[in-house]
C-alpha positions in Angstrom: 16.4 8.5 -14.8 16.3 10.7 -17.9 13.3 12.8 -18.8 12.2 10.7 -21.8 12.0 7.5 -19.6 10.0 9.2 -16.8 6.3 8.3 -16.7 3.4 8.9 -14.4 0.2 6.8 -14.2 -2.7 8.5 -15.9 -5.1 7.4 -13.1 -3.1 7.7 -9.9 0.2 9.5 -9.2 2.6 6.6 -9.0 5.6 7.1 -11.3 8.7 5.4 -12.5 10.4 5.9 -9.2 8.5 2.6 -8.4 10.9 -0.1 -9.6 8.3 -2.7 -10.7 5.7 -0.3 -12.1 4.1 -1.3 -15.4 1.6 0.6 -17.7 -1.1 -0.7 -19.9 -1.9 0.8 -23.4 -4.0 3.4 -21.7 -1.1 4.5 -19.4 -2.8 3.0 -16.3 -0.4 1.3 -13.8 -0.4 -2.2 -12.4 -1.1 -0.8 -8.9 -4.3 0.7 -10.1 -5.3 -2.6 -11.6 -4.5 -4.3 -8.3 -6.6 -1.8 -6.4 -9.6 -2.4 -8.8 -9.3 -6.2 -8.4 -8.6 -6.5 -4.7 -9.7 -3.3 -2.9 -12.6 -2.0 -4.9 -14.9 -5.0 -4.4 -14.6 -4.5 -0.6 -15.3 -0.7 -1.0 -18.3 -1.5 -3.2 -20.0 -3.9 -0.8 -23.6 -2.9 -0.3 -24.5 -1.0 2.8 -26.5 -4.0 4.0 -23.5 -6.4 3.6 -21.1 -4.0 5.3 -23.5 -3.5 8.2 -24.0 -7.2 8.6 -20.3 -7.9 8.6 -19.6 -5.0 11.0 -22.3 -6.1 13.5 -21.0 -9.7 13.3 -17.5 -8.6 14.2 -18.8 -6.4 17.1 -20.9 -9.3 18.4 -18.0 -11.7 18.3 -15.7 -9.3 20.1 -18.3 -8.9 22.8 -18.9 -12.6 23.1 -15.2 -13.3 23.5 -14.9 -10.5 26.0 -17.7 -11.9 28.2 -16.6 -12.4 31.8 -13.4 -10.4 31.2 -12.6 -6.8 32.1 -12.1 -5.7 28.5 -13.6 -6.7 25.2 -10.7 -5.5 23.1 -7.4 -3.6 23.0 -6.6 -0.7 20.7 -3.2 0.8 20.0 -3.7 4.5 20.0 -1.3 7.0 18.4 -3.4 10.1 18.2 -3.6 9.7 14.5 -6.7 9.5 12.3 -7.2 5.8 12.0 -6.7 4.8 15.7 -8.6 7.8 17.0 -11.6 7.1 14.8 -11.5 3.4 15.9 -11.7 4.6 19.5 -14.8 6.6 18.5 -16.3 3.5 16.8 -15.5 1.4 19.9 -17.2 3.9 22.2 -20.3 4.2 20.0 -20.7 0.4 19.9 -20.3 -0.2 23.6 -16.9 -2.0 23.4 -15.0 -2.1 26.7 -11.7 -1.0 25.3 -8.2 -0.8 26.7 -6.3 1.9 24.9 -2.5 1.2 24.6 -0.2 4.0 23.7 3.4 3.1 22.7 5.7 5.9 23.9 9.0 5.4 22.0 10.3 8.9 22.8 9.1 10.6 19.6 5.6 11.6 20.3 4.6 15.1 19.1 2.7 17.3 21.6 -0.3 17.2 19.3 -0.5 13.5 19.4 -0.4 13.5 23.2 -3.1 16.1 23.5 -5.3 14.2 21.0 -4.9 11.0 23.1 -5.7 12.8 26.4 -9.0 14.2 24.9 -10.0 10.7 23.6 -9.3 9.0 26.9 -11.2 11.7 28.8 -14.3 11.7 26.6 -14.5 8.0 25.9 -13.7 7.2 29.6 -11.5 4.3 28.4 -8.6 3.0 30.5 -5.2 3.9 29.1 -2.0 1.8 29.4 1.1 3.6 28.2 4.1 1.4 27.2 7.3 3.5 27.8 10.2 1.8 26.0 13.7 1.7 27.6 15.1 4.7 25.8 18.8 3.7 25.7 18.0 0.3 24.2 15.5 1.7 21.7 17.8 4.5 20.8 20.6 2.0 20.1 18.2 -0.1 18.0 17.2 2.9 15.9 20.9 3.9 15.5 21.7 0.4 14.3 19.0 0.6 11.6 20.2 4.0 10.4 23.8 2.8 10.3 22.8 -0.4 8.4 21.5 1.7 5.5 18.4 -0.5 5.0 15.3 1.2 3.8 12.7 0.6 6.5 14.1 2.2 9.7 10.6 2.2 11.1 10.7 -1.6 11.7 11.8 -1.1 15.4 8.7 0.9 16.2 6.3 -1.2 14.2 7.8 -4.5 15.5 7.6 -3.4 19.2 4.1 -2.0 18.9 2.8 -5.4 17.8 4.9 -7.2 20.5 3.5 -4.9 23.2 -0.1 -5.3 22.1 0.0 -9.1 22.1 2.0 -9.2 25.4 -0.6 -7.0 27.1 -3.5 -8.8 25.5 -2.1 -12.1 26.8 -1.5 -10.9 30.3 -5.0 -9.2 30.6 -6.8 -12.1 28.8 -8.0 -9.9 26.0 -9.0 -11.9 22.8 -9.4 -9.0 20.3 -7.0 -6.4 19.0 -8.7 -3.6 17.0 -6.7 -2.9 13.8 -6.8 0.4 11.8 -5.9 -1.4 8.6 -8.2 -0.4 5.8 -8.2 -0.3 2.0 -9.8 3.1 1.6 -6.7 5.1 2.8 -3.7 2.7 2.8 -4.0 -0.1 0.3 -1.4 1.0 -2.2 2.2 0.6 -1.3 4.8 -0.2 -3.9 7.0 -3.3 -3.5 10.3 -2.2 -2.1 9.0 1.0 -0.4 8.9 -0.7 3.0 9.9 -4.0 4.6 6.7 -6.2 4.8 8.2 -8.7 7.2 8.3 -6.4 10.2 7.7 -9.3 12.6 11.0 -11.1 11.6 13.0 -11.1 14.8 16.0 -12.7 13.1 16.3 -9.8 10.7 16.0 -7.3 13.5 18.4 -9.1 15.7 21.1 -9.4 13.0 20.9 -5.7 12.1 21.3 -4.9 15.8 24.1 -7.4 16.2 26.1 -5.9 13.3 25.5 -2.2 14.1 24.1 -1.9 17.6 25.6 -1.5 21.0 24.5 -3.1 24.3 21.5 -5.3 24.2 17.7 -5.1 23.6 16.5 -7.4 26.3 14.1 -4.9 27.8 12.2 -4.3 24.6 9.0 -6.1 23.6 10.5 -8.1 20.7 8.7 -11.2 19.5 9.3 -14.0 17.0 7.0 -15.7 14.5 6.9 -18.6 17.0 5.3 -16.5 19.7 3.0 -14.8 17.2 1.8 -18.2 15.9 1.1 -19.3 19.5 -0.8 -16.1 20.3 -2.9 -16.2 17.2 -3.6 -19.9 16.8 -3.6 -21.3 20.3 -4.4 -18.4 22.5 -6.8 -17.1 19.9 -5.8 -13.5 20.2 -7.1 -12.1 16.9 -6.7 -8.8 15.1 -10.0 -7.4 14.1 -10.5 -4.9 11.2 -13.6 -2.7 11.5 -12.9 0.3 9.2 -13.4 -1.8 6.0 -17.0 -2.4 7.0 -17.9 1.2 7.5 -18.1 4.0 4.9 -14.6 5.1 6.0 -13.5 8.4 4.7 -10.3 10.1 5.9 -11.8 13.6 5.6 -15.2 12.6 7.2 -13.3 10.9 10.0 -11.3 14.0 10.7 -14.4 16.1 10.8 -16.0 13.6 13.2 -12.9 13.6 15.4 -12.8 17.4 15.5 -16.5 17.5 16.5 -16.3 14.8 19.1 -12.9 15.3 20.7 -11.7 18.7 19.5 -9.1 16.6 17.8 -6.3 18.6 16.0 -4.8 17.5 12.7 -1.1 17.0 12.6 -0.4 17.1 8.9 0.8 14.2 6.8 0.1 10.5 7.3 1.7 9.2 10.5 3.2 12.6 11.2 2.0 12.3 14.8 5.5 11.0 15.4 8.4 13.4 15.0 10.8 10.6 13.9 8.3 9.2 11.4 7.7 12.7 10.0 11.5 13.2 9.5 11.9 9.7 8.1 9.1 10.0 5.6 9.5 13.6 4.8 13.3 13.9 4.7 15.3 10.6 4.8 13.1 8.6 2.3 13.1 11.3 -0.4 16.7 12.3 -0.1 18.4 8.9 0.4 16.0 6.5 -1.3 14.2 8.7 -3.9 10.9 7.7 -2.3 8.0 10.0 -1.7 5.4 8.0 0.2 2.8 10.7 -0.5 2.6 9.2 -4.0 1.4 5.9 -2.5 -0.9 7.5 0.0 -2.5 9.9 -2.5 -2.8 7.2 -5.1 -5.0 5.1 -2.7 -7.2 8.1 -2.0 -7.5 8.8 -5.8 -8.5 5.1 -6.4 -11.0 5.1 -3.6 -12.6 8.4 -4.8 -11.5 10.5 -1.8 -9.6 13.1 -3.8 -9.1 14.1 -7.4 -5.8 13.3 -9.3 -5.5 17.1 -10.0 -5.5 17.9 -6.2 -3.0 15.1 -5.6 -0.6 16.5 -8.3 -0.9 20.0 -6.7 0.0 18.5 -3.3 3.0 16.8 -4.7 4.4 20.1 -6.0 4.8 21.1 -2.3 7.6 19.7 -0.1 6.6 16.7 2.1 6.5 19.3 4.9 7.9 22.8 5.3 11.7 23.2 5.0 12.0 25.1 8.2 10.4 22.2 10.1 12.6 19.7 8.3 15.7 21.5 9.5 14.4 21.8 13.0 13.5 18.1 13.0 16.9 17.1 11.7 18.7 19.0 14.5 16.4 17.4 17.1 16.6 13.9 15.7 20.4 13.9 15.4 20.8 15.3 18.9 18.4 12.8 20.4 20.0 9.8 18.6 23.6 11.1 19.3 24.7 11.6 15.7 26.9 14.4 14.6 26.1 16.2 11.3 29.0 14.5 9.7 28.0 11.0 10.8 24.5 11.6 9.6 25.7 12.8 6.1 27.9 9.6 5.9 24.8 7.5 6.6 22.8 9.4 4.0 25.5 8.8 1.3 26.1 5.2 2.2 25.1 2.5 -0.3 21.6 1.2 0.2 21.5 -2.4 1.6 18.5 -4.7 1.2 17.0 -6.2 4.4 17.7 -9.6 2.9 21.4 -9.0 3.6 20.6 -9.7 7.3 18.8 -13.0 7.0 15.3 -14.1 7.8 13.6 -16.2 10.5 12.4 -18.6 7.8 16.0 -19.4 6.9 16.4 -21.2 10.3 15.9 -25.0 10.0 14.2 -25.1 13.5 11.7 -22.5 12.2 10.8 -24.7 9.3 10.4 -27.8 11.5 8.2 -25.9 14.0 6.1 -24.4 11.2 5.4 -27.9 9.7 4.7 -29.6 13.0 2.5 -26.7 14.3 0.4 -26.6 11.2 0.1 -30.4 11.2 -1.2 -30.3 14.8 -3.7 -27.6 14.0 -4.9 -29.5 10.9 -5.5 -32.6 13.0 -7.3 -30.5 15.6 -9.6 -28.8 13.0 -10.3 -32.1 11.2 -11.1 -33.9 14.5 -13.7 -31.4 15.5 -15.3 -31.2 12.0 -14.0 -27.7 11.2 -12.3 -29.2 8.1 -14.4 -31.7 6.1 -13.2 -34.6 4.1 -14.6 -34.2 0.6 
């Protein structure tokens, strides 16, 4: 990209490294327009409306948890969003089972944060420890495949673990840290949105992996459909109905739990830190800070000037990058030369490895399942014939 064609949005900090970015006559990008149209109305809900929605969700979670040991389940990483959700759950009297997914990459800070939260909230903690050899081989396969989103194995297995535990323990609500105030903006092509697609994951592993992944909590869209629609295990978002502020949340966590900040978004994981701060910028020319900071600008959390100043710094300090690189390569069993070959290999789209929706049986199941649900809802008057 030459200097004359390079452009940065005049409102946020997304630039022409985003493949589908467009600018209006004022130099404002299409992602800012999307934020204003879709996220801002939620952020601008009146205090009364937010409080009503928040209390309604809390009441429904408690109603569905009546007669059970737990009202809800929460995946806890030690990061801001999940830690703050734990605080909200405690303050609102939710009997919460905390689930920590240990994939072998936890930082010491994240573990310490979790221990403090468990101790002070007096919540039960269930730690899911993955089979390291199988998980390592899955991560190696993703790196060797040269696809962009090598965090799919972790993201996929976390969801699989949460639904599996919720089903076994008869929990109907999963607390989600998803929110528009800190993570709405993510350019198309900067991650793989279909993280639940088992066919895509399986085919990448089949092509580049070794051994098998039978001990991992994988799932398919079939099982997800059953869990959501028949077992009625629902993901519940609470942060959108609070005045959620990343900086206020950190202050609250420090005060309540003596919580320690770990740096960048999702940097509580050593692998995620190395992926976002080293691999993405160097191999894919993607600096995810631009997306994260742009959301914070649009939600009024930070100024554009401060975001620009932050982007002048490396994603994290160079000494730590080199230390993480040595650690990650050693843990995954890559030599320096093998890793450099991977970094220089041509980028491949996830679509090269197929999708679950390509399968004819999936299409048949989808149609039949939705037909059954439609009949059920219609029969009991949930859907009305106009």
